[in-house]
matplotlib code that plots the C-alpha trace (Angstrom):
import matplotlib.pyplot as plt

x = [120.7, 123.4, 125.5, 122.6, 121.3, 124.3, 125.6, 122.0, 122.9, 126.4, 124.9, 122.1, 124.3, 126.7, 124.2, 123.3, 126.4, 127.2, 124.0, 125.2, 128.4, 129.5, 131.4, 130.5, 132.3, 132.8, 134.0, 137.2, 139.4, 143.1, 143.9, 147.7, 149.2, 150.6, 153.9, 153.8, 152.7, 153.4, 157.1, 158.4, 158.2, 162.0, 164.9, 164.1, 160.6, 161.6, 162.7, 159.1, 157.6, 157.4, 156.8, 155.8, 153.5, 150.6, 150.9, 153.3, 152.8, 153.8, 155.5, 157.8, 156.7, 155.2, 153.3, 155.2, 154.4, 154.0, 153.7, 152.1, 152.1, 149.3, 148.8, 146.5, 145.0, 145.3, 144.7, 140.4, 139.7, 138.3, 139.6, 139.6, 136.6, 137.4, 140.5, 140.1, 142.8, 142.4, 143.6, 144.0, 144.4, 146.1, 146.5, 144.4, 143.2, 141.4, 143.3, 142.9, 145.3, 145.3, 145.9, 145.6, 145.1, 147.3, 145.6, 149.1, 147.7, 144.5, 142.8, 143.0, 146.8, 148.2, 147.7, 147.7, 144.5, 144.9, 142.3, 142.8, 140.8, 140.8, 139.9, 139.0, 140.3, 138.6, 140.9, 141.3, 139.4, 139.5, 138.5, 138.4, 139.1, 137.9, 137.7, 135.5, 135.1, 131.2, 131.6, 135.5, 136.1, 133.0, 132.2, 135.8, 137.3, 140.7, 143.8, 146.9, 147.0, 149.6, 148.3, 150.8, 149.3, 150.5, 150.6, 150.0, 151.5, 150.0, 148.3, 148.9, 147.7, 146.9, 145.9, 145.1, 142.7, 141.8, 138.2, 138.0, 136.0, 137.6, 136.4, 135.3, 134.0, 130.5]
y = [89.9, 92.9, 90.4, 89.0, 92.4, 93.6, 90.2, 90.7, 94.5, 93.6, 90.7, 92.6, 95.6, 92.7, 91.2, 95.0, 96.1, 92.9, 93.5, 96.4, 95.8, 94.6, 94.8, 97.8, 97.2, 100.2, 99.2, 100.8, 101.0, 101.7, 102.7, 102.7, 103.3, 100.5, 102.3, 101.7, 98.0, 96.1, 95.5, 93.7, 90.1, 89.1, 91.4, 90.4, 92.1, 95.1, 96.6, 96.8, 98.5, 102.2, 103.4, 107.1, 108.5, 107.6, 104.0, 100.8, 100.7, 97.7, 99.6, 96.9, 94.7, 91.5, 90.1, 91.1, 89.9, 92.2, 91.4, 93.5, 92.6, 94.6, 96.1, 94.9, 95.9, 92.9, 94.7, 94.7, 93.4, 89.9, 90.2, 91.9, 91.3, 93.3, 93.6, 96.1, 96.8, 99.8, 99.3, 101.3, 99.7, 103.0, 100.5, 100.3, 96.8, 94.5, 92.6, 89.9, 89.6, 87.1, 87.4, 85.7, 86.5, 85.0, 85.0, 83.9, 83.5, 81.4, 79.3, 76.7, 76.6, 79.3, 77.6, 79.4, 79.9, 80.9, 83.0, 83.3, 85.4, 86.5, 90.4, 91.3, 94.8, 97.3, 99.5, 102.2, 101.3, 102.1, 98.7, 97.8, 94.1, 92.8, 89.8, 89.3, 87.3, 86.7, 85.7, 84.5, 83.2, 80.8, 83.8, 83.3, 86.7, 87.2, 87.7, 88.8, 89.4, 89.4, 89.7, 88.4, 89.4, 89.0, 93.0, 93.3, 96.0, 99.4, 98.4, 99.7, 99.0, 102.6, 101.5, 98.7, 99.4, 96.6, 96.6, 95.9, 95.6, 97.7, 97.2, 100.3, 99.7, 99.7]
z = [197.5, 196.4, 194.4, 192.7, 191.1, 190.3, 188.6, 187.0, 186.0, 184.7, 182.6, 181.0, 180.5, 178.3, 176.3, 175.3, 174.5, 172.8, 170.4, 169.5, 168.3, 165.0, 162.1, 159.5, 156.2, 153.1, 149.6, 149.0, 145.9, 145.3, 141.6, 140.3, 137.5, 135.4, 135.6, 139.0, 139.4, 136.2, 134.3, 131.2, 132.1, 130.8, 129.5, 125.9, 126.6, 128.3, 124.1, 123.4, 126.3, 126.3, 130.4, 130.4, 133.2, 131.5, 131.0, 129.5, 125.9, 123.6, 120.9, 119.1, 116.2, 118.5, 121.5, 124.8, 128.1, 131.1, 134.5, 137.6, 141.2, 142.7, 146.2, 148.6, 151.8, 154.6, 157.2, 158.1, 155.2, 154.3, 150.8, 147.3, 145.4, 142.1, 140.2, 137.3, 134.4, 131.5, 128.9, 125.1, 121.4, 120.0, 116.9, 113.7, 113.5, 116.3, 118.6, 121.0, 123.5, 126.8, 130.1, 133.5, 137.1, 139.5, 143.4, 145.1, 148.5, 147.6, 149.8, 151.2, 152.1, 149.9, 146.6, 143.8, 141.4, 138.0, 136.3, 132.3, 130.5, 126.5, 125.6, 122.1, 121.3, 118.4, 116.8, 119.0, 121.9, 125.4, 127.7, 130.6, 131.9, 134.6, 137.5, 139.7, 142.7, 142.3, 138.6, 138.3, 141.8, 142.8, 145.1, 147.3, 147.8, 146.0, 148.8, 147.0, 142.9, 140.4, 137.0, 133.2, 130.5, 126.5, 125.2, 120.8, 119.5, 119.9, 123.4, 126.5, 130.0, 131.7, 135.8, 137.3, 140.3, 143.5, 145.0, 148.7, 151.6, 154.7, 158.4, 159.5, 163.1, 164.4]

ax = plt.figure().add_subplot(projection="3d")
ax.plot(x, y, z, "-o")
ax.set_aspect("equal")
plt.show()
């Protein structure tokens, strides 16, 4: 009889504890200067870009490609929900530039996902290019991101920001 009461008490206690346990998620962001995450895609493009603490600018005469490897939080995180890329068109003309976000470890089985966008920028405009997992990836969170952009003359990338959820416990 004592064992039955003890077993029942243990079961009730276990059910009570498990009912209260659960993951709590908070959104976090990681902002990185472009100088730390981006570089010219080929040696032939290197001469067009000026790298300075505030960004990487195409100071050449023609469009040049840049590649960015973006940091990711992979521990206690279900994935990345948003990528924001900060641009400035320092030139006197309107421009269009194309960028492709690559989720290099996307589901299933690590097959990369390519998400291209064309961004229009007026002369002297600041703009944030965004890839949102809901709008741009069918609701699937991103895993490990890279970015490739064709940067027109006069345009600069200042920073990238990755937004992700993190499990902070119960």
